[in-house]
C-alpha positions in Angstrom: 0.0 0.0 0.0 1.5 3.4 -1.0 1.8 6.3 1.4 -0.7 8.3 -0.7 -3.3 5.5 -0.2 -2.6 5.4 3.5 -3.1 9.3 3.7 -6.3 9.0 1.7 -7.5 6.3 4.1 -6.6 8.3 7.2 -8.3 11.5 5.9 -11.5 9.4 5.1 -11.4 8.0 8.6 -11.0 11.6 10.1 -14.0 12.7 8.0 -16.1 9.8 9.4 -15.0 10.5 12.9 -15.9 14.2 12.6 -19.4 13.2 11.4 -19.8 10.9 14.4 -18.5 13.5 16.9 -20.2 16.6 15.5 -22.3 18.4 18.0 -21.4 16.0 20.9 -19.5 16.8 24.1 -16.5 14.6 24.3 -14.5 12.8 27.0 -10.9 12.0 25.9 -8.8 9.1 27.1 -5.1 9.4 26.3 -2.1 7.1 26.5 1.6 7.2 25.8 1.1 7.8 22.1 0.0 11.3 22.7 3.4 12.2 24.1 5.7 10.4 21.6 6.0 13.6 19.6 7.3 15.3 22.7 10.2 12.8 22.8 8.7 10.5 25.4 8.7 6.9 24.2 5.6 4.6 24.0 5.5 1.4 26.0 4.3 -0.9 23.2 4.7 1.0 19.9 7.1 0.1 17.1 10.6 0.4 18.3 9.7 0.7 22.0 12.5 -0.6 24.3 11.9 -3.8 26.1 11.3 -3.0 29.8 10.9 -4.8 33.1 9.6 -2.0 35.3 9.9 -2.2 39.0 6.8 -3.4 40.8 5.4 -1.7 43.9 6.2 -4.9 45.9 9.8 -4.8 44.9 10.1 -1.1 45.7 8.6 -1.6 49.2 10.4 -4.8 50.0 14.0 -3.9 49.4 16.2 -0.9 50.3 18.5 -1.9 47.4 15.6 -1.9 44.9 14.7 1.6 46.1 18.3 2.7 45.5 18.3 1.3 42.0 14.9 2.9 41.4 15.9 6.4 42.6 19.1 6.4 40.5 17.2 5.5 37.3 14.3 7.8 38.2 16.5 10.8 38.8 18.6 10.4 35.6 15.4 9.9 33.5 13.7 12.9 35.3 16.3 15.3 33.8 15.2 14.4 30.3 11.6 13.7 31.1 11.0 17.1 32.8 12.6 18.9 29.8 9.9 17.6 27.5 7.4 20.1 26.1 3.7 19.8 25.1 3.2 19.0 21.5 0.4 20.1 19.1 -1.7 17.2 20.2 -1.7 18.3 23.8 -2.5 21.8 22.7 -5.3 20.6 20.4 -7.0 18.9 23.4 -6.7 22.1 25.5 -8.3 24.0 22.6 -11.2 21.5 22.3 -11.8 22.0 26.0 -11.7 25.8 25.8 -14.1 25.7 22.9 -16.6 23.7 24.8 -16.3 20.6 22.7 -14.4 18.4 25.3 -15.4 17.9 28.9 -11.8 17.1 29.8 -9.0 14.6 29.5 -8.5 11.3 31.3 -4.9 10.3 30.9 -2.8 7.2 31.6 0.3 9.3 31.3 2.3 10.7 34.3 4.2 13.4 32.4 1.9 16.3 33.2 2.0 17.6 29.7 -1.8 18.0 29.4 -1.8 20.4 32.4 1.2 22.4 31.0 -0.6 22.6 27.6 -3.5 24.3 29.2 -6.1 21.6 29.8 -8.1 22.4 32.9 -9.9 19.2 33.8 -7.3 16.4 33.7 -7.9 13.1 35.4 -4.4 11.6 35.9 -5.3 7.9 36.3 -1.8 6.8 37.1 -0.6 9.8 39.0 2.0 12.3 38.2 5.8 12.5 38.4 5.4 16.2 39.5 5.0 15.1 43.1 6.6 12.8 45.6 5.0 11.6 48.8 6.2 10.1 52.1 4.7 6.7 52.8 5.0 7.4 56.6 3.8 10.8 57.4 2.1 11.8 54.1 4.2 14.9 53.4 4.1 15.8 49.7 7.2 17.3 47.9 7.6 19.0 44.5 9.8 16.7 42.3 11.9 19.7 41.3 12.9 20.4 44.9 13.6 16.8 45.5 15.8 16.6 42.4 17.9 19.4 43.8 18.3 17.5 47.0 19.3 14.4 45.2 22.0 16.2 43.2 23.3 17.9 46.5 23.6 14.6 48.2 25.1 12.9 45.1 27.2 15.5 43.4 28.9 12.9 41.2 25.7 11.9 39.5 25.3 12.9 35.9 23.2 12.1 32.9 24.8 9.6 30.7 25.0 10.2 26.9 22.4 8.6 24.7 20.2 7.7 27.6 17.4 5.3 26.9 14.4 7.0 28.5 11.4 5.0 29.7 7.7 6.2 29.2 7.5 7.0 32.9 10.7 9.1 33.0 13.2 6.5 34.2 16.3 4.9 32.8 18.1 1.6 33.6 21.2 2.6 35.7 24.4 0.9 35.1 25.1 1.0 38.8 23.4 2.4 42.0 26.5 1.9 44.2 27.1 4.7 46.6 23.8 6.5 45.7 22.2 8.4 48.7 18.5 7.6 48.6 16.3 10.7 49.4 14.2 10.4 52.5 11.4 12.5 53.9 12.8 15.7 55.4 10.0 15.8 57.9 10.1 12.4 59.5 12.9 10.5 57.7 10.4 8.1 56.1 10.4 6.3 52.7 9.6 8.5 49.7 7.7 7.4 46.6 6.7 9.2 43.5 3.0 9.9 43.3 2.5 7.4 40.5 0.7 4.0 40.3 3.5 1.3 40.0 3.1 -1.9 38.3 1.3 -4.2 40.8 -0.7 -1.3 42.3 -4.3 -0.4 41.8 -5.6 2.9 40.6 -7.2 4.7 43.7 -11.0 4.1 43.7 -11.8 7.8 43.9 -9.5 8.6 40.9 -11.2 6.0 38.7 -14.7 7.2 39.9 -13.6 10.7 38.8 -12.8 9.3 35.3 -16.1 7.4 35.2 -18.0 10.6 36.0 -16.3 12.5 33.1 -17.4 9.7 30.7 -20.9 9.7 32.1 -21.2 13.5 31.6 -20.2 13.2 27.9 -21.8 12.2 24.7 -18.8 10.5 23.0 -15.4 9.0 24.0 -12.2 9.6 22.1 -9.3 7.3 22.8 -6.0 8.8 21.6 -2.6 7.0 21.7 -3.5 4.0 23.8 -3.5 0.3 22.9 -5.9 -0.2 25.8 -3.8 -3.1 27.2 -4.1 -1.6 30.7 -7.5 -2.6 32.2 -8.4 0.9 33.3 -8.6 2.1 29.7 -10.7 -0.9 28.5 -13.0 -0.5 31.5 -13.8 3.1 30.5 -14.4 2.1 27.0 -16.9 -0.5 28.3 -18.6 2.2 30.4 -19.1 4.3 27.2 -20.3 1.3 25.2 -22.9 0.4 27.9 -24.2 4.0 27.7 -24.3 3.6 23.8 -21.8 6.4 23.4 -19.9 6.4 20.1 -16.2 5.6 20.6 -13.5 7.0 18.3 -10.0 5.4 18.5 -6.8 7.1 17.3 -3.8 4.8 17.5 -1.1 3.5 15.3 -1.6 -0.2 15.4 -4.3 -2.5 16.9 -6.0 -1.8 20.2 -8.1 -4.1 22.4 -11.3 -2.1 21.6 -11.0 -1.8 17.8 -14.2 -3.9 17.3 -16.1 -1.7 19.6 -15.2 1.6 17.9 -17.5 3.6 15.7 -14.4 4.8 13.9 -10.8 3.6 14.3 -8.2 5.9 12.8 -4.7 4.3 12.2 -2.7 7.5 12.1 -0.6 10.0 13.9 -2.3 11.2 17.1 -0.9 14.7 16.9 -2.2 15.3 13.3 -5.6 13.8 14.0 -6.3 15.7 17.2 -5.2 18.9 15.4 -7.7 18.2 12.7 -10.4 17.7 15.4 -9.6 21.0 17.0 -9.8 22.8 13.7 -13.1 21.2 12.6 -15.2 20.3 15.6 -15.8 23.6 17.3 -17.6 24.9 14.2 -20.0 22.0 14.4 -21.4 22.5 17.9 
């Protein structure tokens, strides 16, 4: 199939999606594919690195595991925090400001939707912007913690050609000698405000996402293969309410058969087209 044919098919799919979504208030569910154009890699897309992320159980059970985690997390944070919102993030903010979208539910922890100007953002898996103490509950800004880490570990530096993970971590060559940050209030164990593998999404957070879907008339899924159960559960909530579902993703997803329209194309380009066309159809 030629590139011209693919482009024509994508444009036809966008036209069908616009017809389906015209005049409806949207809920938008985003995954890692929304942030790839900001330089943050996808988990499962073509060329994604093979990863064995640390589980919550490993993090909590071993001081050595926490040391390895914090080295990799800090090194990755330097690159991760420098990422900027792309046109896809900005398109979603524009759709919300135009009254087309009720808000964004995201599986990402990069905070780029907030920085792009979206107001209602449900961060299902938490955010790397905050770190909390598991003992006293004190919350710290990640930027302040990063400064502490570098003060305690002046030797630490970002390696060249770092292979960044989707959650802003890298695989460190060694964690030997690294001073793990602790709570400055009580000395307790610190953990980023993210849902680790092996953890459940907080009930109140998922309920907030459900409420956003229930208040909408259609669901757009952008940049997610829907492998994570939280995403497929929200699609099922929409389906039960007979809301049309539009999916934008390069490659197959678990809900392709449930979608009114599936667009196999670049997320940024498609969302930008939606932001250009849908506000005039309210």
